[in-house]
C-alpha positions as CSV (number, residue, x, y, z in Angstrom):
1,X,104.5,56.8,6.8
2,X,101.5,55.0,8.4
3,X,104.0,52.6,10.0
4,X,106.0,55.5,11.5
5,X,102.9,57.2,12.6
6,X,101.6,54.0,14.2
7,X,105.0,53.6,16.1
8,X,104.8,57.2,17.1
9,X,101.3,56.7,18.6
10,X,102.4,53.6,20.3
11,X,105.3,55.4,21.9
12,X,103.0,58.4,22.8
13,X,100.5,56.0,24.2
14,X,103.2,54.1,26.2
15,X,104.4,57.4,27.6
16,X,100.8,58.4,28.6
17,X,100.5,55.1,30.4
18,X,103.8,55.6,32.1
19,X,102.6,59.1,33.2
20,X,99.5,57.5,34.5
21,X,101.4,55.0,36.5
22,X,104.0,57.4,37.6
23,X,103.6,58.4,41.3
24,X,105.8,61.1,42.7
25,X,107.7,60.0,45.8
26,X,106.0,60.8,49.0
27,X,107.5,63.6,50.9
28,X,108.7,62.1,54.2
29,X,107.3,63.5,57.2
30,X,109.4,66.1,59.0
31,X,111.4,64.7,61.7
32,X,109.6,64.7,65.1
33,X,111.2,66.8,67.7
34,X,112.6,64.7,70.6
35,X,110.0,64.2,73.3
36,X,110.1,66.5,76.4
37,X,111.8,65.2,79.3
38,X,109.7,64.5,82.3
39,X,110.0,67.2,84.8
40,X,109.1,66.0,88.4
41,X,108.4,68.8,90.8
42,X,111.4,69.6,93.2
43,X,110.6,70.1,96.9
44,X,114.0,70.5,98.5
45,X,114.5,69.2,102.1
46,X,117.5,69.3,104.3
47,X,119.0,66.4,106.1
48,X,121.7,66.4,108.7
49,X,123.4,63.3,110.1
50,X,126.6,63.1,112.0
51,X,128.7,65.8,110.6
52,X,127.1,66.0,107.1
53,X,124.2,68.2,105.8
54,X,122.8,67.6,102.5
55,X,119.7,68.7,100.4
56,X,117.5,66.3,98.5
57,X,114.9,67.9,96.1
58,X,113.2,64.6,95.5
59,X,112.8,63.0,98.9
60,X,109.1,63.6,98.6
61,X,108.9,60.7,96.3
62,X,109.3,58.2,99.1
63,X,106.5,59.7,101.3
64,X,104.0,57.0,100.7
65,X,101.4,58.2,103.3
66,X,101.4,61.7,101.7
67,X,98.5,61.6,99.2
68,X,99.5,64.8,97.4
69,X,103.0,63.5,96.9
70,X,101.7,60.1,95.6
71,X,99.4,62.0,93.2
72,X,102.5,63.8,91.9
73,X,104.3,60.6,91.8
74,X,101.6,59.0,89.7
75,X,101.7,61.8,87.2
76,X,105.4,61.7,87.0
77,X,105.4,58.0,86.5
78,X,102.9,58.5,83.6
79,X,105.3,61.0,82.0
80,X,108.2,58.6,82.3
81,X,106.2,55.9,80.8
82,X,105.3,58.0,77.7
83,X,108.9,59.3,77.3
84,X,110.3,55.9,77.4
85,X,107.8,54.7,74.8
86,X,108.5,57.8,72.5
87,X,112.4,57.2,72.7
88,X,112.1,53.5,72.0
89,X,109.3,53.8,69.3
90,X,111.8,53.1,66.5
91,X,112.8,49.8,68.1
92,X,109.4,48.1,67.9
93,X,110.5,46.1,64.9
94,X,113.6,44.8,66.6
95,X,111.8,44.3,69.9
96,X,109.2,42.0,68.0
97,X,111.9,40.2,66.2
98,X,113.9,39.6,69.5
99,X,110.8,38.5,71.3
100,X,110.1,36.1,68.5
101,X,113.5,34.7,68.8
102,X,113.4,34.3,72.5
103,X,109.9,32.8,72.5
104,X,111.2,30.2,69.9
105,X,113.8,29.1,72.5
106,X,111.5,28.7,75.4
107,X,111.5,25.2,76.7
108,X,108.4,23.2,75.9
109,X,108.8,21.1,79.0
110,X,106.0,22.4,81.0
111,X,106.7,19.9,83.8
112,X,109.4,19.6,86.3
113,X,111.0,16.1,86.1
114,X,109.3,13.9,88.6
115,X,111.1,13.4,92.1
116,X,110.8,10.2,93.8
117,X,110.2,10.3,97.6
118,X,109.2,7.0,99.1
119,X,106.4,5.4,97.1
120,X,105.5,8.7,95.3
121,X,106.7,10.7,92.2
122,X,106.1,14.4,92.9
123,X,106.2,17.1,90.2
124,X,104.7,20.4,89.1
125,X,103.3,20.9,85.6
126,X,101.6,23.8,83.7
127,X,98.2,23.1,82.1
128,X,97.4,24.5,78.7
129,X,96.1,28.1,78.9
130,X,97.0,28.4,82.5
131,X,99.4,30.8,84.0
132,X,100.4,28.9,87.2
133,X,101.5,25.4,87.7
134,X,99.7,22.5,89.6
135,X,101.5,20.3,92.1
136,X,100.8,16.7,91.5
137,X,102.0,13.3,92.5
138,X,101.5,9.7,91.3
139,X,102.5,6.3,92.8
140,X,105.8,5.1,91.3
141,X,104.6,1.5,91.4
142,X,101.7,1.9,89.1
143,X,102.3,1.2,85.5
144,X,106.0,2.1,85.3
145,X,105.7,2.1,81.5
146,X,103.5,5.2,81.6
147,X,105.9,7.1,83.7
148,X,107.5,9.8,81.7
149,X,109.6,12.8,82.7
150,X,108.1,14.7,79.6
151,X,104.5,13.8,80.2
152,X,104.1,12.7,83.9
153,X,100.3,13.3,83.8
154,X,99.9,10.5,81.3
155,X,98.7,7.1,82.5
156,X,95.6,5.3,83.7
157,X,95.1,2.7,86.5
158,X,93.0,0.1,84.9
159,X,92.5,-1.8,88.1
160,X,90.9,1.1,90.0
161,X,89.5,2.8,87.0
162,X,91.1,6.1,88.2
163,X,93.8,8.4,86.7
164,X,97.2,7.7,88.1
165,X,97.9,11.4,88.7
166,X,96.7,13.0,91.9
167,X,96.4,16.9,91.8
168,X,97.6,18.2,95.2
169,X,97.6,22.0,94.7
170,X,96.4,24.2,91.9
171,X,98.3,27.5,92.0
172,X,95.8,29.1,89.7
173,X,93.1,28.6,92.4
174,X,95.5,30.0,94.9
175,X,95.9,33.0,92.8
176,X,92.1,33.6,93.0
177,X,92.3,33.4,97.0
178,X,95.3,35.9,96.8
179,X,94.0,38.7,94.6
180,X,95.1,37.3,91.3
181,X,98.7,36.7,92.2
182,X,100.2,33.4,93.3
183,X,103.8,33.4,94.8
184,X,104.8,30.6,97.0
185,X,107.8,31.3,99.3
186,X,108.2,27.6,100.6
187,X,106.4,24.2,100.7
188,X,107.0,21.0,102.7
189,X,105.2,17.8,102.3
190,X,104.9,15.8,105.6
191,X,107.1,12.8,106.0
192,X,104.0,10.6,106.0
193,X,102.9,12.2,102.8
194,X,99.4,13.1,104.2
195,X,99.8,16.9,104.5
196,X,101.2,19.8,102.5
197,X,102.4,23.0,104.4
198,X,103.1,26.0,102.3
199,X,103.3,29.9,102.5
200,X,101.6,32.1,100.0
201,X,102.5,35.8,99.6
202,X,99.5,38.2,100.6
203,X,100.1,41.3,98.5
204,X,97.6,43.5,100.4
205,X,99.3,42.9,103.8
206,X,103.0,42.3,102.4
207,X,103.6,39.0,104.3
208,X,103.5,35.3,103.8
209,X,100.5,33.3,105.1
210,X,100.8,29.8,106.3
211,X,98.3,27.3,104.7
212,X,98.2,23.3,105.4
213,X,96.2,21.1,103.0
214,X,95.1,17.5,103.5
215,X,96.5,15.6,100.6
216,X,93.9,12.8,100.7
217,X,90.8,15.2,100.6
218,X,92.3,18.3,99.0
219,X,90.8,20.3,101.7
220,X,92.5,23.1,103.7
221,X,93.0,22.2,107.4
222,X,91.3,24.3,109.9
223,X,94.7,25.1,111.6
224,X,97.3,26.2,111.6
225,X,96.5,29.5,109.8
226,X,99.3,32.0,110.7
227,X,100.4,35.2,109.2
228,X,104.0,36.6,108.7
229,X,105.5,33.1,108.5
230,X,109.1,32.8,107.5
231,X,110.1,29.1,108.1
232,X,108.3,25.7,108.6
233,X,109.5,22.2,109.6
234,X,107.5,19.0,110.2
235,X,107.6,16.9,113.5
236,X,106.2,13.8,115.0
237,X,106.2,12.1,111.5
238,X,103.7,14.7,110.1
239,X,101.4,15.1,113.2
240,X,102.9,18.4,114.2
241,X,104.1,21.5,112.4
242,X,106.7,23.9,113.7
243,X,106.7,27.5,112.1
244,X,108.5,30.7,112.6
245,X,106.8,34.1,112.6
246,X,108.2,37.6,112.1
247,X,107.6,40.9,113.9
248,X,106.5,44.0,112.2
249,X,109.9,44.7,111.0
250,X,110.1,41.2,109.3
251,X,112.5,39.8,111.8
252,X,111.9,36.0,112.5
253,X,111.8,35.7,116.3
254,X,109.1,33.1,117.4
255,X,108.7,29.4,117.0
256,X,105.4,27.8,117.3
257,X,104.2,24.2,117.3
258,X,100.8,23.2,116.0
259,X,99.3,19.7,116.3
260,X,97.6,18.8,113.1
261,X,93.8,18.0,113.6
262,X,93.8,19.4,117.1
263,X,91.7,22.2,118.3
264,X,94.3,23.2,120.9
265,X,96.0,26.5,120.7
266,X,99.4,26.6,118.9
267,X,102.2,26.4,121.6
268,X,104.9,28.9,121.7
269,X,108.3,27.0,121.9
270,X,110.9,29.8,121.6
271,X,111.1,33.6,121.4
272,X,114.0,36.0,120.8
273,X,113.3,39.2,122.6
274,X,116.5,41.0,121.4
275,X,115.7,43.1,118.4
276,X,118.8,42.0,116.4
277,X,118.5,38.1,116.9
278,X,116.9,36.2,114.0
279,X,115.6,32.6,114.2
280,X,115.6,30.0,111.4
281,X,114.5,26.3,111.6
282,X,114.7,23.2,109.3
283,X,114.5,19.5,109.7
284,X,117.3,17.0,109.3
285,X,117.2,14.8,106.4
286,X,116.1,11.7,108.5
287,X,113.2,13.8,110.0
288,X,114.5,12.9,113.7
289,X,115.4,16.4,114.6
290,X,114.5,20.1,114.0
291,X,117.5,22.4,114.0
292,X,117.0,26.0,115.4
293,X,119.6,28.5,114.3
294,X,119.7,31.8,116.1
295,X,122.1,34.5,115.0
296,X,122.9,38.1,115.4
297,X,125.9,40.4,114.4
298,X,127.7,39.1,117.4
299,X,127.0,35.4,117.6
300,X,125.6,32.2,116.0
301,X,124.0,29.3,117.9
302,X,122.4,26.0,117.0
303,X,120.0,24.1,119.0
304,X,118.2,20.7,118.4
305,X,114.5,19.9,119.0
306,X,113.5,16.2,119.2
307,X,111.2,15.9,116.4
308,X,109.3,12.9,118.2
309,X,108.7,15.2,121.3
310,X,108.8,18.8,120.1
311,X,107.8,20.0,123.6
312,X,110.8,18.6,125.2
313,X,112.8,21.8,124.8
314,X,115.8,23.1,122.9
315,X,119.2,21.6,123.4
316,X,122.3,23.9,122.6
317,X,124.8,21.9,120.4
318,X,127.0,24.5,118.9
319,X,127.8,28.3,119.2
320,X,130.2,30.8,117.8
321,X,131.0,34.3,118.8
322,X,130.4,35.7,115.4
323,X,127.9,35.4,112.7
324,X,128.6,32.2,110.6
325,X,126.7,30.1,108.1
326,X,126.0,26.6,109.7
327,X,123.7,23.6,108.8
328,X,123.6,20.6,111.0
329,X,122.6,17.1,109.8
330,X,122.1,13.8,111.8
331,X,123.4,10.4,110.4
332,X,123.5,7.2,112.3
333,X,124.5,8.6,115.8
334,X,126.6,11.4,114.6
335,X,125.9,15.1,114.1
336,X,127.5,16.7,111.2
337,X,128.0,20.5,111.0
338,X,128.8,22.3,107.8
339,X,130.0,25.8,108.5
340,X,132.4,28.6,107.6
341,X,133.1,29.7,111.2
342,X,136.5,31.3,111.7
343,X,137.6,30.2,108.2
344,X,137.5,31.7,104.7
345,X,135.8,28.6,103.2
346,X,133.2,26.0,104.5
347,X,134.4,22.8,106.3
348,X,132.7,19.7,107.8
349,X,132.7,18.8,111.5
350,X,131.1,15.9,113.4
351,X,130.4,15.0,117.0
352,X,128.5,12.0,118.6
353,X,124.9,12.6,119.2
354,X,125.2,11.4,122.7
355,X,127.9,13.6,124.2
356,X,128.2,13.8,128.0
357,X,130.7,16.5,128.6
358,X,130.2,20.3,128.2
359,X,131.1,22.0,126.0
360,X,130.4,19.5,123.2
361,X,133.5,18.6,121.2
362,X,133.6,18.8,117.3
363,X,136.2,17.2,115.2
364,X,137.1,18.0,111.7
365,X,136.2,15.4,109.2
366,X,138.4,16.4,106.1
367,X,141.7,18.1,106.2
368,X,141.9,21.6,104.8
369,X,143.0,21.6,101.2
370,X,143.5,25.1,99.7
371,X,143.2,23.5,96.2
372,X,140.0,21.6,96.9
373,X,137.2,23.8,98.4
374,X,134.0,22.2,99.7
375,X,131.1,24.4,98.5
376,X,128.1,22.2,99.6
377,X,127.3,18.9,101.1
378,X,124.3,16.6,101.1
379,X,123.5,13.2,102.9
380,X,121.5,10.1,102.4
381,X,121.4,6.9,104.4
382,X,124.5,5.3,102.7
383,X,126.5,8.2,101.1
384,X,127.8,11.6,101.5
385,X,127.9,13.9,98.4
386,X,130.1,17.0,98.2
387,X,130.1,19.8,95.7
388,X,133.8,20.9,95.5
389,X,135.7,23.5,93.6
390,X,139.2,23.2,92.2
391,X,140.5,26.4,90.7
392,X,137.7,27.2,88.2
393,X,136.3,23.7,88.0
394,X,133.3,22.4,89.9
395,X,132.9,18.8,90.8
396,X,130.5,16.4,92.4
397,X,132.3,14.0,94.8
398,X,130.8,10.9,96.4
399,X,131.9,9.4,99.8
400,X,130.6,6.1,101.4
401,X,129.1,6.4,104.7
402,X,130.0,5.5,107.5
403,X,133.5,6.6,106.7
404,X,136.0,3.8,106.1
405,X,138.3,5.2,108.9
406,X,137.4,6.0,112.4
407,X,140.3,8.5,112.7
408,X,139.5,12.0,111.6
409,X,140.5,14.3,110.0
410,X,141.3,12.4,107.0
411,X,142.5,13.8,103.6
412,X,139.6,13.6,101.0
413,X,141.8,12.0,98.4
414,X,142.8,9.1,100.8
415,X,139.4,7.7,101.1
416,X,139.1,7.5,97.2
417,X,136.0,9.4,96.5
418,X,134.2,9.0,93.2
419,X,133.5,11.8,90.9
420,X,130.8,12.4,88.3
421,X,132.4,13.5,84.9
422,X,131.1,16.9,84.0
423,X,131.4,19.1,80.8
424,X,133.9,22.0,80.7
425,X,133.0,25.4,82.0
426,X,130.6,24.4,84.7
427,X,129.8,27.6,86.5
428,X,127.4,26.3,89.3
429,X,126.1,23.0,90.8
430,X,122.9,23.2,92.7
431,X,121.7,20.2,94.9
432,X,118.0,19.2,94.6
433,X,115.6,19.0,97.4
434,X,116.5,15.2,97.7
435,X,113.9,14.6,100.3
436,X,114.3,10.7,100.2
437,X,117.0,10.0,102.9
438,X,116.7,6.2,102.3
439,X,117.4,6.5,98.5
440,X,121.0,6.6,97.1
441,X,119.8,8.7,94.1
442,X,120.3,12.4,94.4
443,X,119.4,15.2,92.1
444,X,121.7,18.0,90.9
445,X,121.3,20.8,88.5
446,X,124.5,21.5,86.5
447,X,124.8,25.1,85.1
448,X,127.2,26.7,82.7
449,X,127.5,29.8,80.5
450,X,127.7,27.6,77.3
451,X,125.1,24.9,78.2
452,X,121.5,25.1,79.2
453,X,120.9,23.8,82.7
454,X,120.9,20.0,83.0
455,X,119.0,18.3,85.8
456,X,120.8,15.1,86.6
457,X,119.8,12.1,88.7
458,X,122.9,10.4,90.1
459,X,122.9,6.9,91.9
460,X,125.6,7.3,94.4
461,X,125.6,3.5,95.0
462,X,126.5,2.2,91.5
463,X,127.5,5.4,89.6
464,X,124.7,5.5,87.1
465,X,123.5,8.9,86.2
466,X,120.9,10.2,83.8
467,X,119.9,13.7,82.5
468,X,116.3,13.9,83.3
469,X,115.6,17.3,81.9
470,X,117.6,19.7,79.7
471,X,116.6,22.1,76.8
472,X,118.1,20.8,73.6
473,X,119.7,23.7,71.7
474,X,121.5,21.5,69.3
475,X,118.6,21.4,66.7
476,X,119.0,21.4,63.0
477,X,118.2,25.2,62.6
478,X,121.2,26.1,64.8
479,X,123.5,23.8,63.0
480,X,122.5,25.0,59.6
481,X,122.8,28.7,60.8
482,X,126.4,28.1,61.7
483,X,127.3,26.2,58.6
484,X,128.6,23.2,60.5
485,X,126.2,20.5,59.3
486,X,124.4,19.6,56.2
487,X,120.7,19.2,55.9
488,X,120.7,15.5,56.3
489,X,122.5,15.5,59.7
490,X,120.5,14.7,62.8
491,X,121.1,16.6,66.0
492,X,122.9,14.7,68.8
493,X,120.3,14.5,71.5
494,X,121.5,12.9,74.8
495,X,119.5,10.0,76.0
496,X,119.8,7.0,78.3
497,X,121.6,6.2,81.4
498,X,125.5,6.4,81.8
499,X,127.7,4.8,84.4
500,X,130.7,6.3,86.1
501,X,133.4,3.7,86.8
502,X,134.2,3.3,90.4
503,X,137.9,3.4,89.6
504,X,137.5,6.8,88.2
505,X,140.3,9.2,89.1
506,X,139.6,12.9,90.0
507,X,139.8,13.8,86.2
508,X,136.2,14.6,86.0
509,X,136.0,16.1,82.6
510,X,133.5,14.5,80.3
511,X,135.0,12.9,77.2
512,X,132.1,14.0,75.0
513,X,130.6,17.3,76.1
514,X,127.7,16.7,73.5
515,X,126.4,14.2,76.0
516,X,125.3,17.3,77.9
517,X,124.0,19.5,75.0
518,X,127.1,21.5,75.4
519,X,127.4,24.5,73.0
520,X,131.2,25.1,73.0
521,X,131.1,24.2,69.3
522,X,129.4,27.6,68.8
523,X,130.5,29.7,71.7
524,X,133.7,30.0,73.5
525,X,134.3,30.7,77.1
526,X,137.4,32.3,78.4
527,X,138.7,33.0,82.0
528,X,140.9,35.9,83.1
529,X,142.3,37.3,86.4
530,X,142.2,41.2,86.4
531,X,144.4,43.1,88.8
532,X,142.3,45.6,90.8
533,X,143.4,49.0,92.3
534,X,145.0,47.2,95.4
535,X,146.4,44.2,93.6
536,X,143.5,41.9,94.2
537,X,142.9,39.5,91.4
538,X,139.3,39.7,90.1
539,X,137.9,36.6,88.3
540,X,136.4,37.7,84.9
541,X,134.6,35.3,82.6
542,X,134.0,36.1,79.0
543,X,131.7,34.4,76.5
544,X,131.5,35.1,72.8
545,X,130.3,33.5,69.5
546,X,133.0,31.6,67.5
547,X,131.6,32.7,64.4
548,X,131.7,36.3,65.2
549,X,135.3,36.3,66.9
550,X,137.1,38.2,64.2
551,X,134.5,40.9,64.0
552,X,136.0,44.5,64.4
553,X,132.9,45.8,65.9
554,X,132.7,44.0,69.3
555,X,130.1,45.5,71.7
556,X,130.2,44.0,75.2
557,X,127.9,43.6,78.1
558,X,129.6,43.3,81.6
559,X,127.5,41.7,84.3
560,X,127.9,42.1,88.1
561,X,126.3,41.5,91.4
562,X,128.9,41.6,94.2
563,X,126.8,41.4,97.4
564,X,125.7,39.2,100.4
565,X,128.5,36.7,99.5
566,X,126.2,35.4,96.7
567,X,127.6,33.8,93.7
568,X,127.2,35.8,90.4
569,X,124.4,34.2,88.2
570,X,126.5,32.6,85.4
571,X,124.0,30.2,84.0
572,X,123.0,29.9,80.3
573,X,120.3,32.5,79.5
574,X,118.7,31.7,76.1
575,X,117.6,35.3,75.8
576,X,121.2,36.3,75.7
577,X,121.8,34.2,72.7
578,X,120.2,36.9,70.6
579,X,123.2,39.2,71.7
580,X,125.8,36.4,71.3
581,X,124.6,35.8,67.6
582,X,124.8,39.5,66.9
583,X,128.6,39.5,67.8
584,X,128.2,40.7,71.4
585,X,130.7,39.7,74.0
586,X,129.2,38.7,77.4
587,X,131.4,39.3,80.4
588,X,130.9,38.5,84.1
589,X,133.0,40.1,86.9
590,X,133.2,38.3,90.2
591,X,133.9,41.3,92.3
592,X,134.4,41.4,96.0
593,X,131.3,41.4,98.0
594,X,130.1,38.4,96.1
595,X,130.9,34.7,96.7
596,X,133.4,34.1,94.0
597,X,136.3,33.4,96.2
598,X,135.1,32.5,99.7
599,X,134.1,34.4,102.8
600,X,137.0,36.7,103.0
601,X,136.1,37.8,99.3
602,X,132.7,38.7,100.6
603,X,133.9,40.7,103.7
604,X,136.4,42.7,101.6
605,X,133.5,44.1,99.6
606,X,130.9,44.9,102.2
607,X,130.2,47.7,104.8
608,X,133.0,50.3,104.8
609,X,134.8,48.3,102.0
610,X,131.9,48.4,99.7
611,X,134.0,50.6,97.3
612,X,136.2,47.6,96.5
613,X,133.2,46.1,94.6
614,X,133.0,49.2,92.4
615,X,136.6,49.5,91.9
616,X,136.8,45.8,90.9
617,X,134.1,46.3,88.3
618,X,135.8,49.4,86.8
619,X,139.2,47.6,86.4
620,X,137.3,44.7,84.7
621,X,135.7,47.1,82.3
622,X,139.0,48.8,81.5
623,X,140.5,45.4,81.0
624,X,138.0,44.4,78.4
625,X,138.6,47.5,76.4
626,X,142.4,47.6,76.9
627,X,142.8,43.9,75.8
628,X,140.4,44.7,72.8
629,X,138.1,42.0,74.0
630,X,135.4,44.7,73.6
631,X,135.8,47.6,71.3
632,X,136.2,51.0,72.9
633,X,132.9,53.1,73.3
634,X,131.0,49.8,72.9
635,X,130.8,48.6,76.5
636,X,127.5,48.4,78.4
637,X,126.9,47.6,82.0
638,X,124.2,45.3,83.6
639,X,123.3,44.9,87.3
640,X,120.3,43.6,89.2
641,X,119.4,45.0,92.6
642,X,122.6,45.4,94.6
643,X,124.4,44.9,91.2
644,X,122.7,47.9,90.0
645,X,124.4,49.9,92.8
646,X,127.8,48.7,91.6
647,X,127.1,49.7,88.0
648,X,125.6,53.1,88.8
649,X,128.6,54.0,91.1
650,X,131.1,52.8,88.5
651,X,129.4,55.1,86.0
652,X,129.6,58.0,88.3
653,X,133.3,57.6,88.7
654,X,134.0,56.7,84.9
655,X,131.0,57.9,82.7
656,X,133.3,57.8,79.6
657,X,133.9,54.1,80.0
658,X,130.4,52.9,79.3
659,X,128.2,53.6,76.3
660,X,125.1,52.2,77.9
661,X,123.7,50.3,81.0
662,X,120.7,48.4,82.1
663,X,119.9,48.7,85.9
664,X,117.2,46.3,87.0
665,X,115.3,47.1,90.3
666,X,118.5,48.7,91.5
667,X,119.6,49.8,94.9
668,X,120.5,53.5,94.2
669,X,119.9,55.6,97.3
670,X,121.6,53.8,100.3
671,X,122.1,56.9,102.4
672,X,118.4,57.7,102.8
673,X,117.3,54.0,102.7
674,X,119.7,52.9,105.5
675,X,119.0,55.9,107.7
676,X,115.3,56.2,107.0
677,X,114.1,52.8,105.9
678,X,110.6,52.8,104.4
679,X,110.6,49.0,103.9
680,X,112.0,46.8,106.7
681,X,115.7,46.0,106.7
682,X,117.6,43.2,108.3
683,X,120.8,43.1,110.0
684,X,122.3,41.4,107.0
685,X,121.3,44.5,105.0
686,X,123.2,46.8,107.3
687,X,126.2,44.4,107.5
688,X,126.4,44.5,103.7
689,X,125.9,48.2,103.1
690,X,127.1,49.6,106.4
691,X,125.5,50.9,109.6
692,X,125.0,54.7,109.2
693,X,125.0,55.0,113.0
694,X,128.8,54.2,112.8
695,X,130.5,57.4,111.5
696,X,133.1,55.5,109.4
697,X,130.3,53.4,107.8
698,X,128.4,56.6,107.2
699,X,131.1,58.2,105.3
700,X,131.7,55.2,103.3
701,X,128.0,55.0,102.4
702,X,128.1,58.7,101.3
703,X,131.2,57.9,99.2
704,X,129.8,55.0,97.2
705,X,126.1,56.1,97.1
706,X,125.0,56.4,93.4
707,X,122.4,59.0,94.2
708,X,124.8,61.2,96.1
709,X,127.8,61.2,93.7
710,X,126.2,61.9,90.3
711,X,128.8,64.1,88.6
712,X,127.9,67.5,87.1
713,X,128.3,68.7,83.5
714,X,129.4,65.4,82.1
715,X,128.1,63.3,79.3
716,X,126.4,60.3,80.9
717,X,125.9,57.0,79.1
718,X,122.4,55.9,78.1
719,X,120.7,54.1,80.9
720,X,117.6,52.0,81.1
721,X,116.3,51.5,84.7
722,X,113.6,49.0,85.3
723,X,111.7,49.0,88.6
724,X,108.3,48.1,90.0
725,X,106.1,49.3,92.9
726,X,106.4,45.8,94.3
727,X,110.1,45.6,94.8
728,X,112.2,45.6,97.9
729,X,113.9,48.8,96.8
730,X,110.9,51.0,95.9
731,X,110.4,52.7,92.7
732,X,111.1,56.0,94.4
733,X,114.9,55.1,94.4
734,X,114.9,54.7,90.6
735,X,112.8,57.7,89.9
736,X,114.9,59.9,92.2
737,X,118.1,58.8,90.5
738,X,116.8,59.2,87.1
739,X,115.5,62.8,87.8
740,X,118.8,63.7,89.4
741,X,120.9,62.4,86.6
742,X,119.1,64.6,84.2
743,X,119.5,67.5,86.4
744,X,123.2,67.1,86.7
745,X,124.4,65.9,83.3
746,X,124.3,67.0,79.8
747,X,121.1,66.2,78.0
748,X,122.1,64.1,74.8
749,X,119.1,62.8,72.9
750,X,121.4,59.9,71.6
751,X,122.1,59.0,75.3
752,X,118.8,58.9,77.1
753,X,118.2,58.0,80.6
754,X,115.0,56.0,80.9
755,X,112.7,54.6,83.5
756,X,110.8,51.6,82.7
757,X,108.0,50.4,85.0
758,X,107.2,46.6,84.9
759,X,104.3,44.6,86.3
760,X,105.0,42.6,89.5
761,X,104.1,39.4,87.9
762,X,106.9,39.3,85.3
763,X,108.8,36.5,87.1
764,X,105.7,34.2,87.0
765,X,105.0,34.8,83.3
766,X,107.4,33.6,80.6
767,X,105.8,35.7,77.9
768,X,106.3,38.8,79.9
769,X,109.9,37.8,80.7
770,X,110.7,37.7,77.0
771,X,108.9,40.9,76.3
772,X,110.9,42.7,79.0
773,X,114.1,41.0,77.9
774,X,113.4,42.1,74.3
775,X,113.0,45.7,75.2
776,X,116.3,45.6,77.3
777,X,118.3,44.2,74.5
778,X,116.6,46.3,71.8
779,X,117.7,49.5,73.9
780,X,121.1,48.2,74.2
781,X,121.5,47.5,70.3
782,X,120.1,50.9,69.6
783,X,122.5,52.7,72.0
784,X,125.5,50.9,70.4
785,X,124.4,51.6,66.9
786,X,124.1,55.3,67.7
787,X,127.7,55.7,68.8
788,X,129.0,54.3,65.3
């Protein structure tokens, strides 16, 4: 009995202990009501132009001189900021995770690889705890064993007792001079290595200010000190500096010459009085001449200035009766002209420097080859390098100078050029600054959607090449994550110098892509040609994770730019790895208006034909869904600047096609901006988007304008618009568009339209870049999950 009682007491005691430990579940807080939509005041204003009259309730947002309007704008921006924070509050965790992922992939190379010019190695590096880099140099002859691409600041000259490194310019100190913000537009070291000329952005006045620094003393020179400078070029072996200034509308129109160390006033060398003529200058690679390009909507001209005597006047050497891209170089008694005048693609011409007759006669160097397009050229004393494109493949081609034949034109293949073997899927090749005309070594940056950028030094004389900087993504954690290696494997890290056989054919594919840290083991890259509304074939590039290929849920992000004849940015972006590894498909549409297929491709997507860009993009989006590359209702759009215009216009026409979109500093109100510009516009802007004074262009602008064509009573996709007060297309464009979208379309809390304001120093701060990218990707992930 006592035993039973004891067991009963123990059970009761255990029950009471359980009761004491028992905690009823917390009642979850009631769901928060969705935050109230920001409501900017409406102040309707009517506008009439040509045969059209329209009303704009939000035109007041762009009245920067109206203090009342700006107070309202500040209040509205504060509402938008709070609304965006509230909508994305539940993404804080994923944002932090994404930012941590992106930060872990940031390159630890805080120095640019040293670039040799004459006796010096020049480079920029970031000191610990500092935001901006320092421009430095060191003599290449001092203690070669201390020279390192990863730590160029290392080394000590035991003979002189001084550090080998010489600091030339600390941009952190420049930030103190320019209100806490250091943005350099251009910089040029004098050919005698004694001076540095550079232009810094003055935020308060919205122009670039010219500075010249003595590299021996580190002090600023007393002159020249000029404002609104757009171009610089050295003359007289560094004893004189030529520079171009802009007018109040930011049109480059005057060329001045300043003698370094002189107290004389700077001399005006040239002035373009006509308001539509622009001026640009540059020095030839051998510093013997300064070329002056003048261009307008109706002509292009190139003049030469003798760098040894800049006051001797301008000599006209080439002209064309239409705007054209043109660069002139001088090489051993010949002028070489690289241009796209009257043709769809670039080509190379030459003419003897001393030419007696007028007009000067130019002869074609290489025969036209539709299968081999020359994208860029560069010269050194002994060689010519060409960046060429064959179908979807980019190549670096080397030709000996002088040419082995005096008779031109010659077929490029006949002179047996040499090629650098490159990995697959190269999307872009960018030549370096390559200042040293006497050196046969040239620097290139090789870009791909499936490979981090590789900076390569290529000796054109002997075929030796070396990757001097590239982020290594093939580390152990990546291989284990994908299950392709055991824990004892070592990542294959490229190192050392390779040599290209001079007997190499034009088969330029590298045998081992891992020499380049290529990531095709993990990510696939496919090419498609998409038929647009008029039969034009639009290039579409698709990247996806091999590990996620068979997933049914395949969200996609379609990138676009399509303006100014510029190439779509198809470089590896480590932040987008977070999307690839989550099963996303990344697609890139080379629509008309961009530079994907030559000058004609650009012309077919600008001005009155801008609508082609938008229709091309829509057809690429439909192709992705119809071919099941991206799952239906899982497609998002992405556009930067003019690309934001294309995405927003495509959404207006096909809102059901997209689930979400990210528009970064987009151009959204072309009608008002082109007719009543608040910030100065150039002739190139009007050529790109249309002249509203021309009635046909005006109607085309009205037809493609994102702000003027927002459909009514439809379900719009979720959109995140990022903008800043310090952008070329002001924040008012984004704010007006967001407000009108909410007015016209159905309000669905699952598909919010958000405005996110960023700081104007994001581009200079890698931490802020990852933070902004994490927010954008978290937004996309949330919007895609909400549609499941």
